[in-house]
C-alpha positions in Angstrom: 22.4 -25.7 -3.5 25.0 -24.1 -1.4 26.3 -25.2 1.9 24.2 -24.4 5.0 26.1 -22.0 7.2 23.8 -22.4 10.2 21.1 -25.0 10.9 18.4 -25.2 13.5 17.2 -28.7 14.2 14.2 -29.5 16.4 14.5 -26.1 18.1 12.0 -25.2 20.9 11.9 -22.1 23.0 9.8 -21.7 26.2 10.2 -18.5 28.1 10.2 -18.2 31.9 6.5 -17.1 31.9 5.5 -20.4 30.2 5.1 -18.9 26.7 6.1 -21.5 24.1 7.5 -19.4 21.2 9.0 -22.1 19.1 8.4 -25.9 18.8 10.3 -28.3 16.6 11.6 -25.6 14.3 13.9 -26.9 11.5 15.6 -24.6 9.1 18.9 -24.2 7.3 20.4 -20.9 6.2 22.4 -21.4 3.0 25.5 -19.5 2.2 24.8 -16.4 0.0 21.0 -16.6 0.1 18.4 -14.0 1.1 16.0 -15.9 3.3 12.9 -14.4 4.8 10.9 -15.6 7.8 7.3 -14.6 7.3 4.5 -15.1 9.7 2.0 -13.5 12.1 3.0 -11.4 15.1 4.2 -13.6 18.0 5.0 -16.7 15.9 8.7 -16.7 17.0 10.4 -15.1 14.0 12.4 -12.7 16.2 13.1 -15.4 18.7 14.6 -17.5 15.9 16.9 -14.6 15.0 18.0 -14.2 18.6 18.8 -17.9 18.9 20.9 -17.8 15.7 22.8 -14.8 17.1 23.4 -16.5 20.5 21.4 -13.7 22.2 19.3 -16.5 23.7 19.5 -20.3 24.2 17.1 -22.9 22.9 15.0 -24.9 25.4 15.2 -27.9 23.0 17.1 -28.8 19.9 20.3 -27.4 18.5 21.7 -24.4 16.6 24.8 -25.6 14.7 27.3 -24.0 12.3 28.3 -27.0 10.1 31.1 -25.1 8.4 32.9 -24.6 11.7 32.0 -20.9 12.0 31.1 -19.5 15.4 29.0 -16.7 16.7 32.0 -14.8 18.1 31.8 -11.0 17.9 31.7 -9.9 14.2 30.6 -13.2 12.7 26.9 -12.2 13.0 25.5 -8.7 12.3 22.1 -7.8 13.7 19.8 -5.0 12.5 16.9 -4.4 14.9 13.5 -2.8 14.1 14.7 0.4 15.7 18.1 1.8 14.7 19.2 1.8 18.4 21.9 4.5 17.8 23.8 6.3 20.5 22.4 9.9 20.3 25.6 11.5 21.7 27.8 9.9 19.1 28.3 10.9 15.4 27.3 8.6 12.6 31.0 7.5 12.3 31.1 6.9 16.1 28.0 4.7 16.0 29.3 2.6 13.1 32.8 2.3 14.7 31.5 0.9 17.9 31.7 -2.9 17.0 35.3 -2.4 15.8 36.4 -0.5 18.9 34.9 -3.2 21.1 37.1 -5.6 19.2 40.2 -3.5 20.0 41.1 -2.5 16.4 43.6 0.3 15.9 42.1 3.7 15.2 43.6 3.9 11.7 42.0 0.6 10.7 38.7 1.6 12.3 38.5 4.9 10.3 39.0 3.1 6.9 36.4 0.4 7.6 33.9 2.9 8.9 34.3 5.0 5.7 33.9 2.0 3.5 30.7 0.9 5.4 29.1 4.3 5.1 29.9 4.5 1.4 28.2 1.1 0.9 24.9 2.4 2.4 25.1 5.8 0.6 26.1 7.9 3.6 29.7 8.8 2.7 29.0 12.5 3.3 27.3 12.1 6.7 30.1 10.7 9.0 30.1 13.8 11.2 26.3 14.1 11.5 24.3 13.0 14.6 21.3 10.8 14.7 18.9 13.7 15.5 19.9 15.3 12.3 19.0 12.3 10.1 15.7 11.0 8.7 14.3 7.7 9.8 15.6 6.0 6.6 19.0 7.5 7.1 19.2 6.3 10.7 18.3 2.8 9.5 21.1 3.0 6.9 23.5 3.8 9.8 22.3 0.8 11.7 22.9 -1.4 8.6 26.4 0.1 8.1 27.2 -0.7 11.8 26.1 -4.3 11.2 28.2 -4.7 8.1 31.4 -3.0 9.3 32.7 -6.2 10.8 32.2 -8.1 7.5 29.8 -10.6 9.1 29.3 -14.1 7.8 25.5 -13.6 8.4 23.3 -10.6 8.6 20.1 -10.9 10.6 17.4 -8.2 10.1 14.4 -8.0 12.4 11.7 -6.0 10.6 14.1 -3.1 9.9 11.8 -1.1 7.7 8.4 -1.7 9.4 8.2 1.8 10.9 9.1 3.6 7.6 6.8 5.2 5.1 6.2 3.2 1.9 8.3 5.3 -0.4 11.3 5.1 2.0 10.7 1.4 2.5 10.7 0.7 -1.2 13.9 2.6 -1.7 15.7 0.8 1.2 14.4 -2.6 -0.1 16.0 -1.8 -3.5 19.3 -0.7 -1.9 19.5 -3.6 0.6 18.9 -6.2 -2.2 21.6 -4.6 -4.4 24.0 -4.3 -1.5 23.5 -7.9 -0.3 23.9 -9.2 -3.9 27.1 -7.1 -4.5 28.7 -8.2 -1.3 27.5 -11.8 -1.4 26.1 -11.4 2.1 23.9 -14.1 3.6 20.8 -12.5 5.0 18.0 -13.7 7.2 15.2 -11.2 7.1 12.0 -11.0 9.3 8.8 -9.3 8.0 5.0 -9.4 8.2 4.7 -8.2 4.6 4.0 -10.7 1.9 4.9 -8.1 -0.7 8.3 -7.2 0.9 9.2 -10.8 1.3 8.6 -11.7 -2.3 10.5 -8.7 -3.7 13.6 -9.3 -1.5 13.9 -13.0 -1.1 15.3 -16.0 -2.9 13.5 -18.2 -0.4 10.6 -17.6 2.1 9.8 -19.7 5.1 6.2 -19.3 6.1 5.7 -19.9 9.9 2.8 -21.1 11.9 1.3 -19.0 14.7 2.8 -19.6 18.1 4.5 -22.0 18.8 6.3 -21.3 15.6 7.5 -23.9 13.1 8.0 -23.9 9.4 4.8 -24.5 7.5 6.0 -23.9 3.9 9.4 -23.4 2.2 8.8 -21.3 -0.9 11.5 -20.5 -3.5 11.0 -17.2 -5.4 12.3 -18.2 -8.8 12.9 -14.8 -10.4 16.1 -13.1 -11.7 18.1 -11.6 -8.9 18.6 -8.8 -8.0 15.1 -7.7 -9.0 14.5 -4.6 -11.2 12.0 -2.1 -10.0 9.6 -3.3 -12.7 9.3 -6.7 -11.0 6.9 -5.1 -8.5 4.3 -4.6 -11.2 4.9 -7.8 -13.1 2.6 -10.7 -13.5 5.2 -13.0 -12.0 5.4 -10.9 -8.9 1.6 -11.0 -8.5 1.7 -14.7 -8.9 4.4 -15.2 -6.3 2.6 -12.9 -3.9 -0.6 -14.9 -4.4 1.2 -18.2 -3.7 2.9 -16.9 -0.6 -0.3 -15.3 0.7 -2.2 -18.6 0.3 0.5 -20.4 2.2 0.3 -17.9 5.0 -3.5 -18.2 5.2 -3.2 -22.0 5.2 -0.7 -21.8 8.1 -3.1 -19.7 10.1 -6.0 -22.0 9.4 -3.9 -25.1 10.3 -3.2 -23.6 13.7 
């Protein structure tokens, strides 16, 4: 087992309107793993990501970086459900934004932007604008923008939920291969049992609101997974096990 790079201990989150999103949430994100948070809508999965990214503060408990890392700009990359691209800026301009905010020299920015676009298969689209791209390509731009700072941790909040199944499968394949090649630590949020099993080394099944971890399930299969894994007996068995845990979490609530 690798070292935890961020740990949530006894975390609770109550919003101003009285909604209790999380209660006594404990989880540790291990270096280099692909961890998925799986649960019903409103169970606090996105809230947990925002707490890790320091976009929100917990009402109770702690979010700690045992290795001494911080959430200063560039340490955490965040990919939202919508690409949230600037429509007036080119693909290169959108990807360059985090580096420009850090004050990097233009020459250094150009090289890193080119490398990030190459990583997501968009090397020939630097001068294109978001309106000229498909939904899948816009999401690739969003992923490149999150990776351009070489973050210690990549957080992904249902990034493929709005895409058609064919595009979603292709991006699942590409994301898994990319994360494995770069050694990136990923925390991924989804409602899909099938997507979670295909992508993850470990799945945390969460209870309905207030969210807490109900089950911690390792997906013991070779990584990265070949396309044939989706139609294998092992995949079906993992999906059954995760689905049963999700159902039990709902019933326990």
